C-alpha positions, 0 to 999 in steps of 0.5 A: 284516429288521425290520418296524416301522411297516408300512402295509397298504392292503387293497382291500375283499374281493369274492366274485366270481371276476372280482375275483381279482387276476391281475397287479400292477405299479409304474411306473418311479417307484413313484408309481403301482401298477396291478393287473389282474383276471380280469374284465378291469379295471385299477385304478391306485393313486396314492401320496399326497404327504407331508403336514406335518399327517399325516406317516403318510399318505405312502406310502398308495396310493389309487385313482386310476383304474379302467377296463375293459381287455379284454372276453370274446371268442369265436374263431369259427374255433376255437370258443374263448372268449377270457377277459378276464383281464389276464395282464400289465401293463407301464408305459412310462417316463414321457416327458411329463405322461401315463402309458402302460401295456400290458395283455394278455389271452390274445390281445390287447395294448393300449396305454393313455394315462392323463392328467389334466385340471383345466382346461376351455376356455370361450368358444367362438365356434362352440359353445354351453355344451353343446357344440352347434354354433351357427348362424353367422348368430347369431354377432355378435362374437368372443371369446377362449376361456379355460381355467378350473379344474375338478375333477381328472379322470383320463382313460384312453384306448386308443391302440393295439391289437396283435392277431392275432399269437398262436395260443397264450396270451400269458404275458409282455410286456416293454418294451425299454430302447430304449422303442420296442419290446416283446415278447410271448411265448406258449407257443411263440413270442415276437414283437417289436413296435414301439409305433407299429405295430399291424398287424405284428410280427417273430417272434424265437423259434419253438419249435413243432415240425413235428409237435406230438406231438414237443413237449417244452417250452413258453415260460413267461416272457420279459423284456428286459435292463434296459440292453442292448436286444439281449438278452432271456431266456426260461424254459421248462417244463423249468427252463431259461433261454435268453439270446438276442442279437438281433444274432446272427440275426433268428430267435433259435432258437439261444440265446447262453447256456443256464442249466440246473442238472444234475438229481440222479438220486437225487432224481428222482420223478414230479413232478420235471419239473412242479416244475422248470418255471420260472414267472417270470424277472426280470433284476436292476436291475443286469442282472447277475443273473437271478431265477427261481421254480419250484414249490419254490425261488427261484434267482439266476443269474449271467449269467457262469455257466451251469452252476448257479445262484449261489444257491438259496432253499427257499421251502416245502420242507416241501411235498415230502411233500405233492406227491401231494395238491398234484398231485391238487388242481392246486395243483402247477401254480400259477405263483408270481412273484418280485421284486427290491428296488431294490438287488438285495439282497433277493428276494421271492416268494409261498407258500400260506396268504397267506404270502410269503417274503423272502430277504436275499442278503447275510446269507442270512437269510429271513423268512415273513410273512402278508398278512391282514386281521387285521394290516391296521391302520395302522402294524401290525407284521408278525410273522414266521410259521413253518411246521412240517413234518409230524412236526416239533417245534412251537413256540408260534405255529408253523403245521403244514403240514397246516393250511395253506390252499391256496386262499389263495395269493400268486401276484403280488407287486411291489416299489417300484423304489427304496423298501421298499414292496411290493404283495401280491395275496392273491386278491381283496385288494391289500395294500401294505406300507411297510417298514423293512428293516434288515440284521437278519432275524427 
């Protein structure tokens, strides 16, 4: 995998905690990219069209629209503050000139319409130029209103609010391939919604025990199959995946398939359960495979093989000796996401020190890259990085595991649906890389 002609678009660093990016998502064409942050804001970037005079400007993403999606709330019945932080954004497939997206915080999901206006009507009969209603007695003639060009305006308006359906924190939303329904998942339940109905949803998974003292696992992520509207998968804190078929029963408490890797008793430790918790699950574009991320590894599962993963990739195995200190500083609970490229041949996930990892499934080669302001010059070349385990031999430019910065973490990543363009959220900065990916990897 060669990284030549890489373009990086950093968002200016903002120091406030509210500006930390909490989700990144391309739309279905890749022309738009949305980010959500801890302050409840959504920023939409639009890809610049190809220019004959500036051939290198194509692929650059510039701010298209910014809006406040969620505000902080207070649940008076439970005396709980509800954060405005955007947990997930999901685009709906575009069906007309407007774009639609879903955004959610811990409790409330909202549907937003994003549209453009470059013309304005003029020549009303009953309104003056400032929009005030005229006195009908002063109207002596009729005129035909006309549309006149104006500066492009991007309008974002809320269309639906889906609230009061989750007792626990929403961790996932996923739009179904029927484009009429979507699901939302919290720690113990998954609900199915119709996009046009806001006052009710159907509970399709409920793992809440009768006695909460018997609780042994929680739901960590959920996603619909990309092609079959009856299938969905959800992951758990025990490291298992459950594939469910909504045709079998209204309540999918009994899964169709259970994907679970047998634990090696010799490798068991105090941290085994924590690091085996699945933080993200993604169907491949083909729908044949599942990509999961736990604390130390990324795994690819074949839907036809439940007994063990098809492929296992070590993301940062050099941290095994650091688990005790990572537990003490709570880093061991970080939830890393993962992403497929458009052809399902390469996977990507984040790590610490603003590093992110790519694994080529065909050649079995991998690369560690860094999202940094030092490499943010236009058409910069990304140099592969290497972390040296404690006590290991260090080569030139190697980084010791003891010098990694655990406050700099790449939790959220996204890959353009068809091209080799990736978006990396590094705390308060968004880096957009346009890559030349070859079969070679350094």
